SEKE-406990 format. One line per 4 residues: number of its first residue (from 1); their letters; for each residue x, y, z of C-alpha. Coordinates in steps of 0.02 Angstrom, whole numbers, plus 50000, padded with zeros to 5 digits. Layout:
# residues N
NUM = A = X:Y:Z; ...
//
This chain:
# residues 278
1 = XXXX = 48424:51307:49338; 48595:51280:49415; 48707:51158:49322; 48722:50990:49412
5 = XXXX = 48896:50964:49480; 48993:50825:49395; 49028:50675:49506; 49217:50655:49513
9 = XXXX = 49310:50492:49497; 49381:50425:49659; 49533:50326:49711; 49506:50233:49874
13 = XXXX = 49653:50156:49967; 49610:50025:50097; 49732:49942:50215; 49718:49752:50225
17 = XXXX = 49636:49668:50375; 49735:49620:50529; 49866:49489:50485; 49961:49364:50591
21 = XXXX = 50116:49473:50591; 50016:49626:50645; 49985:49528:50804; 50153:49441:50822
25 = XXXX = 50282:49576:50784; 50427:49464:50833; 50461:49432:50648; 50542:49604:50646
29 = XXXX = 50686:49540:50753; 50762:49402:50648; 50918:49384:50754; 50822:49360:50917
33 = XXXX = 50692:49235:50857; 50786:49141:50721; 50771:49178:50538; 50627:49065:50487
37 = XXXX = 50505:49193:50422; 50396:49171:50270; 50296:49323:50216; 50195:49213:50098
41 = XXXX = 50113:49135:50252; 50058:49301:50328; 49870:49277:50317; 49725:49367:50401
45 = XXXX = 49679:49330:50580; 49500:49296:50632; 49485:49481:50674; 49562:49525:50505
49 = XXXX = 49429:49422:50415; 49294:49513:50515; 49372:49682:50471; 49381:49637:50286
53 = XXXX = 49199:49581:50291; 49146:49746:50369; 49247:49839:50238; 49159:49744:50099
57 = XXXX = 48988:49779:50175; 49030:49964:50188; 49092:49978:50009; 48943:49878:49943
61 = XXXX = 48825:50001:50026; 48927:50153:49975; 48926:50105:49790; 48759:50015:49782
65 = XXXX = 48700:50130:49642; 48864:50135:49547; 48865:50031:49386; 48987:49887:49398
69 = XXXX = 49079:49946:49244; 49130:50099:49344; 49207:49998:49487; 49382:49926:49477
73 = XXXX = 49471:49838:49619; 49658:49810:49636; 49766:49726:49765; 49946:49726:49819
77 = XXXX = 50028:49559:49787; 50033:49493:49965; 49926:49358:50047; 49848:49476:50175
81 = XXXX = 49800:49603:50042; 49737:49473:49919; 49635:49386:50053; 49556:49553:50098
85 = XXXX = 49520:49588:49914; 49440:49416:49892; 49320:49451:50036; 49278:49626:49973
89 = XXXX = 49243:49569:49794; 49134:49423:49850; 49028:49537:49960; 49011:49668:49823
93 = XXXX = 48949:49536:49702; 48830:49454:49826; 48754:49621:49873; 48730:49669:49690
97 = XXXX = 48669:49502:49621; 48490:49564:49591; 48549:49712:49488; 48554:49697:49297
101 = XXXX = 48734:49756:49297; 48788:49663:49453; 48954:49578:49418; 49108:49669:49481
105 = XXXX = 49261:49600:49395; 49377:49508:49510; 49520:49612:49576; 49681:49638:49480
109 = XXXX = 49855:49631:49556; 49962:49787:49549; 50133:49764:49629; 50160:49952:49628
113 = XXXX = 50052:49959:49784; 50153:49824:49874; 50235:49851:50041; 50404:49938:50053
117 = XXXX = 50541:49820:49992; 50689:49780:50105; 50794:49721:49958; 50923:49593:50013
121 = XXXX = 50864:49629:50189; 50704:49530:50153; 50706:49384:50275; 50707:49245:50144
125 = XXXX = 50862:49325:50064; 50949:49386:50222; 50937:49228:50326; 51099:49150:50264
129 = XXXX = 51204:49305:50299; 51220:49373:50475; 51264:49550:50420; 51103:49560:50318
133 = XXXX = 51003:49493:50465; 51081:49630:50570; 51039:49763:50440; 50859:49700:50440
137 = XXXX = 50847:49714:50630; 50936:49882:50639; 50819:49955:50508; 50661:49903:50599
141 = XXXX = 50728:49972:50762; 50772:50137:50680; 50603:50164:50594; 50505:50134:50754
145 = XXXX = 50418:50301:50779; 50530:50385:50650; 50427:50417:50493; 50555:50537:50420
149 = XXXX = 50684:50398:50423; 50571:50286:50318; 50559:50420:50183; 50744:50462:50179
153 = XXXX = 50847:50305:50211; 50852:50137:50123; 50859:49976:50224; 51036:49938:50163
157 = XXXX = 51160:50080:50138; 51309:50036:50028; 51424:50160:50114; 51396:50073:50281
161 = XXXX = 51454:49902:50217; 51628:49831:50233; 51722:49777:50077; 51687:49594:50118
165 = XXXX = 51501:49630:50138; 51496:49726:49973; 51578:49577:49888; 51443:49461:49957
169 = XXXX = 51308:49580:49895; 51390:49587:49723; 51389:49397:49716; 51206:49388:49770
173 = XXXX = 51158:49522:49645; 51233:49419:49502; 51166:49254:49567; 50988:49319:49589
177 = XXXX = 50992:49440:49441; 50938:49588:49548; 50928:49771:49502; 50917:49936:49597
181 = XXXX = 50792:49931:49738; 50793:49742:49737; 50969:49754:49809; 50967:49896:49936
185 = XXXX = 50779:49905:49966; 50663:50054:49961; 50625:50205:50065; 50448:50275:50062
189 = XXXX = 50500:50403:49931; 50537:50256:49815; 50366:50185:49857; 50285:50351:49811
193 = XXXX = 50370:50349:49640; 50293:50183:49591; 50124:50234:49662; 50127:50391:49556
197 = XXXX = 50158:50283:49404; 50010:50172:49447; 49896:50320:49479; 49940:50391:49307
201 = XXXX = 49879:50227:49231; 49713:50247:49322; 49678:50423:49259; 49594:50375:49095
205 = XXXX = 49469:50263:49185; 49437:50391:49322; 49390:50522:49192; 49223:50431:49182
209 = XXXX = 49096:50519:49290; 49073:50424:49454; 49210:50296:49420; 49298:50222:49571
213 = XXXX = 49460:50125:49590; 49482:50032:49754; 49657:49973:49801; 49693:49853:49945
217 = XXXX = 49866:49900:50006; 49976:49933:50159; 50002:50065:50293; 50167:50131:50225
221 = XXXX = 50095:50137:50049; 49947:50239:50107; 50062:50362:50195; 50173:50372:50040
225 = XXXX = 50020:50417:49935; 50025:50589:50016; 50187:50619:49923; 50138:50523:49765
229 = XXXX = 49971:50607:49734; 49965:50777:49820; 50152:50813:49827; 50169:50836:50014
233 = XXXX = 50351:50850:50065; 50422:50745:50206; 50401:50884:50336; 50220:50904:50284
237 = XXXX = 50187:50718:50291; 50264:50699:50464; 50159:50845:50527; 50002:50775:50444
241 = XXXX = 50023:50600:50517; 50061:50669:50690; 49898:50767:50682; 49786:50639:50595
245 = XXXX = 49857:50467:50633; 49921:50318:50534; 49806:50195:50444; 49748:50048:50548
249 = XXXX = 49685:49885:50473; 49547:49915:50344; 49554:50104:50365; 49517:50206:50209
253 = XXXX = 49600:50352:50120; 49499:50434:49981; 49560:50545:49840; 49456:50636:49709
257 = XXXX = 49521:50643:49532; 49485:50803:49435; 49529:50786:49249; 49515:50973:49223
261 = XXXX = 49632:51035:49358; 49665:51203:49278; 49598:51286:49435; 49717:51189:49545
265 = XXXX = 49897:51137:49547; 49856:50951:49555; 49729:50834:49477; 49718:50736:49641
269 = XXXX = 49632:50802:49796; 49631:50717:49966; 49448:50699:50013; 49459:50600:50175
273 = XXXX = 49590:50520:50286; 49540:50374:50399; 49356:50423:50389; 49381:50608:50425
277 = XX = 49362:50745:50296; 49531:50814:50243
//
């Protein structure tokens, strides 16, 4: 009799549901609309709630026979991601309430799957300094349709600042006790580094046969996972996204985890991208 194939652990990345700022993109131009922008108020739209509900229904059906102890859910620390995770967890538990092992633990926050940081270009930090507002706006204009730029350039580049601007940043750094990427922001390569760190922490759990980790995250983070987990270089990622598309709201990216990767270069294998087999 042929040996039954071991069911591999899976890492599932899900983009949050549609948020208010997905609809109103004017927040990207601080200088043209004023600087009153509060990311903490970026909640799901009515459509976003519907999308998150459909995501929860899909995952509940997909893992209906998976013991709850083998399901772990994580969320980026942002209102739109947490709201999506709340909806997903509630549906999973309601669908499984008649099972002996029904309760899925509530989601855990993992800031390593947060959105790309703009450093001092974040609106709540930039709003009192016109040159930081300008850097914020310039960065968003430059990344429009330019994925390579997001991997290679930080939102604030020290060499492009005047001496007076560098002095202001030095003062802000001391005042706010900031370090590294909190000052100049991140490119997507930086995002991939922290994701790789998080994925390493998941490996022990995913060694369990049939275990699944579900992470509610962001579009840029899902794209960066191609570098973090399967080591695609920037050229390869640009080519891949051009051919296969970027994650929309509540789209899924699925990776298999193979503890014994002696036959392959990597323990992680991309199984599907936005619902299509990789």
